[in-house]
C-alpha positions in Angstrom: 19.3 -51.8 114.9 21.6 -48.9 115.3 22.9 -48.9 118.7 26.5 -48.3 120.2 27.2 -50.5 123.1 29.9 -50.7 126.0 30.7 -52.7 128.6 31.3 -51.6 132.4 33.7 -52.4 134.5 31.5 -55.2 136.0 31.4 -56.7 132.6 27.8 -55.4 132.2 26.8 -54.5 128.4 24.4 -51.1 128.4 23.4 -48.9 125.3 25.9 -46.3 125.2 24.2 -44.2 122.1 21.4 -44.8 120.0 21.7 -43.4 116.3 18.6 -41.4 115.4 16.1 -42.7 113.1 16.9 -46.2 113.2 15.0 -49.3 114.6 16.7 -48.7 118.1 15.4 -45.4 118.5 11.7 -46.6 117.4 11.5 -49.1 119.3 12.4 -46.8 122.5 16.0 -48.2 123.4 17.5 -45.3 125.1 21.5 -44.7 125.9 21.9 -46.5 129.6 19.5 -49.4 129.2 21.4 -52.5 130.5 21.1 -55.2 128.1 19.9 -58.5 129.6 18.8 -60.6 126.8 18.9 -60.8 123.2 16.7 -63.2 121.1 16.2 -65.1 124.6 19.8 -65.7 125.5 21.3 -63.8 128.2 23.8 -61.3 127.4 27.6 -61.7 128.2 30.6 -59.6 128.4 31.5 -60.3 125.2 30.5 -57.0 123.0 31.0 -59.1 120.0 28.9 -61.9 120.6 26.2 -59.4 121.7 26.6 -57.5 118.6 26.8 -60.3 116.3 23.1 -61.4 118.2 21.5 -58.1 117.5 22.6 -58.2 113.7 20.6 -59.4 111.2 18.7 -59.5 107.7 16.6 -56.1 107.4 13.0 -56.7 108.4 13.3 -59.4 110.6 12.7 -59.1 114.3 14.9 -59.4 117.6 13.5 -59.5 121.2 15.4 -57.8 123.7 15.0 -57.4 127.4 16.8 -54.4 128.9 16.7 -53.1 132.2 16.0 -49.0 132.8 15.7 -47.7 136.3 16.2 -50.7 138.0 13.1 -52.6 135.9 12.9 -55.2 133.2 11.8 -54.1 129.8 10.6 -56.2 126.9 11.1 -54.8 123.5 11.1 -55.9 120.2 13.2 -54.4 117.2 12.8 -54.8 113.7 16.0 -54.4 112.2 16.8 -52.5 109.2 19.3 -51.3 106.5 21.3 -48.1 108.5 23.0 -45.6 107.2 26.6 -45.6 107.7 26.7 -41.9 107.5 28.1 -40.6 111.0 28.3 -37.2 110.4 24.9 -34.9 109.8 25.1 -31.5 108.9 21.9 -29.0 109.8 21.6 -25.4 110.2 19.8 -24.2 113.2 18.3 -20.5 114.2 20.7 -17.6 113.0 22.7 -19.4 110.6 24.6 -21.9 112.9 25.7 -24.8 111.5 25.4 -28.0 113.5 28.0 -30.9 112.8 27.1 -33.9 114.7 29.7 -36.6 114.7 27.6 -39.8 115.7 30.9 -42.1 115.8 34.7 -41.6 115.3 34.3 -44.2 112.5 37.0 -44.6 109.8 36.7 -41.4 107.1 35.1 -39.3 109.7 37.6 -36.9 109.6 37.6 -36.3 106.1 33.5 -36.3 106.2 33.7 -33.4 108.8 35.9 -31.3 106.5 33.9 -31.9 103.7 30.8 -30.8 105.6 32.3 -27.6 107.3 33.7 -26.9 103.6 30.1 -27.4 102.2 28.8 -24.9 104.7 30.8 -22.1 104.1 30.6 -22.4 100.4 26.8 -22.2 100.4 25.8 -18.7 100.2 27.4 -16.8 103.2 29.7 -18.0 105.9 27.7 -19.7 109.2 27.5 -17.4 111.9 28.8 -20.1 114.0 29.7 -24.0 114.3 28.9 -26.4 116.7 30.7 -29.6 116.6 28.0 -31.9 118.3 29.7 -35.1 120.1 26.8 -35.9 122.3 26.4 -39.5 122.7 29.2 -40.6 121.0 30.8 -43.6 122.0 34.1 -42.9 120.5 35.9 -45.2 118.2 38.8 -45.0 115.7 41.5 -42.9 117.6 42.9 -41.6 114.4 39.4 -40.5 113.2 39.3 -38.4 116.7 42.6 -37.0 116.2 41.8 -36.3 112.6 38.6 -34.1 113.4 40.5 -32.6 116.7 43.4 -31.3 114.0 40.7 -29.7 112.1 40.1 -27.4 115.0 43.3 -26.8 116.5 46.4 -24.8 114.9 48.9 -25.9 117.2 49.1 -28.0 120.6 48.6 -31.5 121.8 45.9 -33.7 120.9 46.1 -36.7 122.5 48.7 -38.2 124.7 48.9 -42.0 125.6 51.2 -43.5 128.6 51.7 -46.8 128.5 53.9 -49.6 130.5 55.8 -50.4 127.1 57.4 -47.9 124.7 55.2 -49.1 121.7 51.7 -48.6 124.0 53.1 -44.7 124.4 52.2 -41.8 121.9 51.8 -38.2 121.5 49.9 -36.4 118.7 50.1 -32.8 118.2 47.9 -30.5 115.8 49.2 -29.8 112.3 
């Protein structure tokens, strides 16, 4: 349906972001909605189970109950085919190129590099570049690192500290 979900510390499942132009957006779902039920079944803290309940054949409908501003809302979403392109490029006033990264899925680093290269090769160089990460729920760490690495010449990109040696890592720009 075109949503990314997140589970809060209390186990509640929320809409983290809504992909533009998807059935979720068309039905009125917004980031921050708490999922109460999907298809008549109460939502559990199992994100995989919730995602499976939301998925289905294009053209079929799924009934949702969400809570927004403390009030329940019934929504019906007609499932559709979703574009898997998580990188969208547009140009705004003044020749500024906007590269929107909707989620850090596999291959997003290469897609951002391609988008930026294409934007700089089309005629004159852009007046500026905006990397738009609003509403991005995260995703694959390696993809996020790949994007950040393209915008940094040196220095740290990410550092993780864990209890074991295997859970510790530090990645620098190349």
